[in-house]
N, C-alpha and C positions, 0 to 999 in steps of 0.2 A: 462683444464678441465670446461666445461662443467655439472653448475649446470642447470640442471633439473627444468621446471618451475611445484609447487603441482600437482594435475588431476583438482581441481580446476580453475587452474587462465590458462589457455588451450588451441587454439581455440577449440571454438564447442563442448565447457564440457559441463555439464546440469543448476553448475554453471549460466554461461555463458545464458544458455539459460531460466534458467526460472526468468532473469527479466526482459522476453517478450513473453513466453508460459507457457502455462496451461502444465506441462505432469504427464507423466500415474503414474498409484498408482505403478506400480514397478518403473522407471527411478525414483521417488523420494524415494524410499528403499537406491536407491542408489544412490542418491544423501544427503540422509544422512550417508549413507557412509563411500563417498566423508568424507564428510566435518567430520566427525567423526578424520578418517586417515589423514584428513590437523591441530587439535588441540595439534596435535601429533607435527606440526612442530611450527606451532603461535598458542599459546594457549589464546590469547590476540583476534586475532581473530577472532582465532574457535571456540568461547563462541560465541562473537557476530554475526555469520552471522548462525549457528546453530540457534540462537532464528530468527531465519529469516530465517530456513525451519519450526518450531513449526508457526510459523504466519503465512505463505502457506497452513497449515496444516491445525490449526484452530489450533491449541492449546496454549491457555492465559496466560492456568498456567503457559506452563514447557517457553512462553516467561519472564512472570516476575522473574521468578525462576533466569533463567540465565542472565537477565539485572540485578537485583538487584545485581550475581556475580560478574559481567562485570564491576562493580558499585565500589566493595569496593573491589573491585582487578585488574584494567586495570586501571585508569584517567592515568594516564601517556604513555598513546598510545596514541595521539588525532586521531586516523585512527579509533581508535574502539572507543573513545568516540564522533567519527561524526554521524557510527552506530549503535551510543545509541539512537540519534535524535533520527535518521530517524527512529529507532521502534517508538521509543516513540513517535513519527507526529502518526503512524496506529494505535496505541493502543485509541489517545487521551489523549492524557495528555503532552500537547503543552508545559509549561510552563516550564518542564522537562526537554522537546523537545529544546527550545528556551533554556536551560542553557547547554546541552552539545555541541547544533552544535554555539553556538557562539564561545563557547574554539573551537572549530576545529578549524574554522572561522579565529580564532585572532590567532591561531598557523602556521593560512599560510591557511592552505585548501582551497580553494576556489571553490571546486565541491559539497563542501555543503550549497552552498547557498542559494541555490534552493529550501535545506529543510528545514535552515531557514528560511529563505521568507517565507512558508507554514506556516510555526510552530506563525509565528509575524499574518498572517494573520488572521486565526483559534483562536486566544489569543485575536485579535482586537486588538494588541501591535497598532498602528498606528506610535509610533514613530523609535518606529524596523524599519516596513512597509516604510517607510521615510529614515534614517540608509542606510537601502541597497539598499535606487534607489541611494540615491547616491555615497554613494560608488564604488556599486558594478555596476552601471550602468550599464557598457560592459559585466558582465558576469549574468546582470541577459537578458539582450536582445539578448543576443546571446544564448541561450535558450528556445528566444521565436519562435526568428530567426530559430534556427536549430531544434522547433518539427514540427513534420506533423502536426498540428491541426489550425496551428498556433495563437497562445494562449496570451489575453495577459498578463501585470502585475501583477493581479488582478488576476490571474488561476497559473501561471506560480511554483509555488510551488508545489499546487495539481498538478499537469498533470506530471510536470518535475521527482518527486516520485512517485510515482506512477509506470510511465512510470519505473523506476530503480529496485523495490519491490515487488511488486504487477501486473502488470501493469491492470488485470482487478478480482482481484479477489476481496470482499465486503466484509468490518465484518459488518459494524453500518449504518443502511438510516432511515437518519432520524433521530426519537425517537426510534427506532428500532435494541437492538444489537445482534447480530447472534452469535451463538455457534458455527456455522464454513460458513466459511468466505460464500460469494454463489460469481456463476461463471459467470460473465457479457460481451457479445462477442460483433462486430460493424459489420454490414458490409454497404460499395456502396445503396441508389438501386437508381439505376437515381442522381439525381444530387445534392438527399438528406443524409444522416445511420439510417438504424434502432440499438436496440438496446433489445439486445433477452435477459434470462437467460434458461436454459434448471431445475429450480428447481422450474419457473413457467414459461410454452412454451406456454398458450396461453396472456401475455403481451409481449406487446411492448412495443416501446422509437423513438418516433421519429424528430430533426432534422437535421439543417441544418449544422450540423458542428456533430463528430461527441459526444461533451464535450456538446448538446444538448438533445443527443437522450436517451445520457447513463443516466443524468439528467430527460426526464420524465420517462423514465423506474421506478426511483428512488420511485420517489415523488407521483411517479401511484401503485405498490407494498409497501410504507408506508400510503396509501389512505384506498388500498386495506382489509391490518392487523387492519386497528380498524374497516371498514362499517362491517368488519366478527363477529368482538365483540358478534359485537347488538344482533343474538341469531344463530342459529340454521334454519331461514326458509330459505334455498337455495336450486338453483339446485344441483345435485354434485359430477361435474366442480369443483362445490365456493366451497363443502364444503370441496373437493377434498384438495385444494385449506385452509383448513385450517385448516386441521391435517397435512400441511405442511411445514406450522409457528408454530406448536404446538413443531414440532418436535425440527424448529435450529429456533429460535429467543429464544434469553439464557432473556432478561429483554424488557422493552418498557416505559420510560419515561413517 
């Protein structure tokens, strides 16, 4: 007798699509139900997968509550530990990410090497970066070759994990923290790329690669935020963007 795969693992599932697409509100509601059903099959993975869902919809309080639950209960499962580390990357807790991802990689789960490199990169842990390059050169090089952006070692952790978890949702831009992720899309423009966001439709980023275009857009978003804080002597379009910032910016360093 063949036991069918859980719904989230089936081809074309919302779970798979959510790793590379922005789902509609209806689809997100269905995905949440699928994940809650999956928790009846695998409580540990279900908990961290559900935390990832809450990260997508911007509920960081629920993300932290579920990660705390997983940390207190499911540390004997290396895959759960690895997914926890990936999520800690996304909420900028790189020391915690390094701890959990190191455990997962040490347990033989090399699929988490890219995420661990990202944690080492953003925590400026040069020793770990160099060790990973030596011990997992083939795995990291493979990630670089397979990624359509032809990324380098210095970006492999960032883009590999971003493509795997959130693709185009951003919760932090420079010194700004958002209470709701902003959506970033890219599209080719002759021999270059354009990055844009529906949250600020008049802002664009341009670059020879998708990464460069996104970086330019995010830099413009951050600069505009601080310029608009000076006073209210702006044209209506800019005042509308200032109001949007007020709605979605949780804090600014």
